[in-house]
N, C-alpha and C positions, 0 to 999 in steps of 0.2 A: 588761554583764549583772551583776546583783547576786546575791550568794550569801548565803544565810541560814545561820547557824551554829546548830546545835542541839546543845547540849552540846559534845562534842569532834568531832562529825561535821559536815562542811560539806555542804550540800545545794544543788544548783543546780536551777532550775526546768526541767521537761521542755519539749521543743520541741513546740509545737502548730502544725500547719499549718491555715491558713484554707482555706475552700472554694476560693478562687481559687488558692491555693498548690498544693492537690491537683490542680486542673485543669491548671496549668502543668507540674507534675511528671509527670502522666500523659501530657500532650502531648509532652513531651521524651522520655519513654521510648518512646512509640509512633512517633515521627518516623522512626527508622531502619527500622522495619517497613513503614511506609507508603511510604517511598522505595524500598525493595527490591521491594515489590509493584508499584509503578508501573514500575520499571525492567524487571522481568520481563514485565509485561503489554505494554509497548511494544516490547521487543526479543526477547522469548522465541520468537516465531513467525517469525523472519526467514527469508527465502529463502536457499537455499544454491546456489552455482554448481557445476555438475558438468561433467565432460568428455564426457558422453554426447551423441551427435548425435541430433537429432530425426529420427524415422522418417516424418514427414509429407512427402509429396511433392505437388507441384501440377502440374496441366496448364498448359502455356504456349501462348499464341497469339502469332503474329507480326503486328504492326500493318501493314496495307496502306496504300498512298499514299492520302491523303484520308480515311481512316477516323477516325471520332470515337469517343470512349468511349460515347456514346449508341448509335451503330450497333453497336458491339461488344457492348454489353449486350443489345441486341435479338437479336443472333445467338446468343449463348451461353445466354440464358435468356429465350426469347420469352414465357413465361407469367408471369414475375416482373415486378415494378414496376421499370422501368429506372433510376429514381432510386436505389433500394436497391442494384441491381447495380453501378451506377457508383460509388456510395459505397464498396461493399465492395472493388472493384478498386483504387480510389484508396488506400484504407487499407492493403490487403495489399501493394501495390507501393510504398507510401510516395511517391506522386506529389505534386509541389508544386502542380500545376494540372491542367488538362484537355488540355494540349498534348501530342500524341503525334507521334512521329517514325516514318516508314516504316522497317520492319525492326526496330523496337523489340520486345523480348520482354516480355510481361506474364504474370504468374502469374494463374490463374483460381481464385477461391475454391472450395473443395471442394464446397460445396452446389450449384454450377452446373456442375460437371464431369460429363461424360457417362460 
């Protein structure tokens, strides 16, 4: 950097930012704010675990020998589409497949309970 001497006073030139320099400086200053906003947006509404016990209770049915999910669906919800009832029972009871064992207890979704 060169310095001009005017009389006994030395003068250095002022620092001038180019347009690109101002953009870079603004981006660097805004980066922590953007990162904080992103962090709070993605983690701010997280679920929390509680010790409360759910008050939802289900009716249960006991599977009879030779009974299928399709037959069970027809018995518990005769007016509903059996495919939907079977899907709901499988989902609620976390069944791997459609194989049932005699004596097995299955929870019935609340919309089909009597």
